[in-house]
N, C-alpha and C positions, 0 to 999 in steps of 0.2 A: 412393567415395560422393560424390554430388553435393551441392552447397551446400544445396539445398532439403531434402534428406533429413537432412543433418547439422544444419540449423537446426531441423527438427522434433524431432529427438532432443534438442537442447539445450533447446528450449522444454519438452519433456516432462520432462527432468531437473530443470530449474528449478521447474517446476510441481509435481513430485513432492516437492520440499522445501518450496515455498511454501504449498501447500494444508494439509498437516499443521501447519506453523508457524502459519498463520492460525487454525486450529482450537484449537491449544494456547494461543496467545496469548489468544484470546477467552475460553477457559475459565479460564485463570489470572487474567486481569485481572478478568473479570466476577465471579468467586468472591470477590474482595476488596472488592466494592462492593455495598452493600445499597440499590440504587436501580433504578428502571426505565430509567435512561439507559444506552444500549448502549456502555459504556466499552470492552468488548473489541473490538468492530468498529471503534470510533473509534481505538483504539490501533493496531490492525493497519493501518488505512488511513493514519494519519499516519506510522507507521514506513515503510510502503511508499513513501509520497510522498518521505520523506527519502532513502531508498535510491535511488529513481529520480532525484531531484535531483542527488545525488552522482554517479551513473553518467552522467547527461547532461552534467554539467560536465566530468567526466573524459573523456568521449568527444569533446566539443568541443575539449578541450585536447590531444587525441591520446594520452591515457593509457589509454584503454579502447577496444578494438577491437570489431569486429562480433560476434565470438564471445561476448564478455562482455556486450555489449548484449542479445543474444538470450537467453543463459542467465539473466542476472540481471534485465534489464529486462522482457522479454516473459514469460519463464518464471516466475522467482521472484516478481517484483512483480505480475505478472498474476494469480498464484494467491493471493498474500498479501493483496492489496487486494480489496475487494468492493463494487462499486456496488450490486449487486442486494440484498445483505443490508442495506446502509445504507438503501436505499429501502424495503425490507420493514419494517425495524425502525422507521423514521420513520412509515410508514403505520400500523403497529400502535400506536405511541404516540398518534397522533392519534385513531385509532378507539376507543381505550380511555379517552379523555378527558384524556390527559397531553399536551395541546396545547403547553404551555410547553416540555416536554422535546422534543417533535417539532421545534418551531422552533429550540430551542437546539441540537439535533443537526444540523440543516441548517446553521445559521450557524457553529457551532464546527467542524464537519467541513470546510466549505469554507475557512474562514479558516486553521485549523490545517494542513490538507492543503496548501494553497498556500504557507503560511508555511514548512512543512517542506521542500517542494520547492525554494523559493527559498533557504532556509538551506543545504540540501545542495548546491545548485548553487554558492553562494558559497564554501562550504568547499572544494569541488573546484577551483574557479577559483583560490583562494588557494594550494592545494597543488600544482596541476598547471599553472596558467596563468601 
């Protein structure tokens, strides 16, 4: 089996875990909050950013190879995180008059997502670097 075919299978396997995990995370988190703020998507995106930060730090330190990067980075994190749902939910908030929540979603998602990626990277560097 060529590398391209095995990479596609790894992405599919990671995605097969990440997509339901995103859905279940969204439902579990959102059901605990009585607000229009999309906490479920926010949580999935921040957790995915953290995982990707750890994976990137581990890869740069030589502790995670190509296979793990494709399986977890592209597959799992690609399916777990969702820019399209973030965009849609932000647009819906703005359209329904919840402009404060729309702006808060943008700001919090960017800050928390980048913060989680940096934190994950720092943890990996301290563990593997």
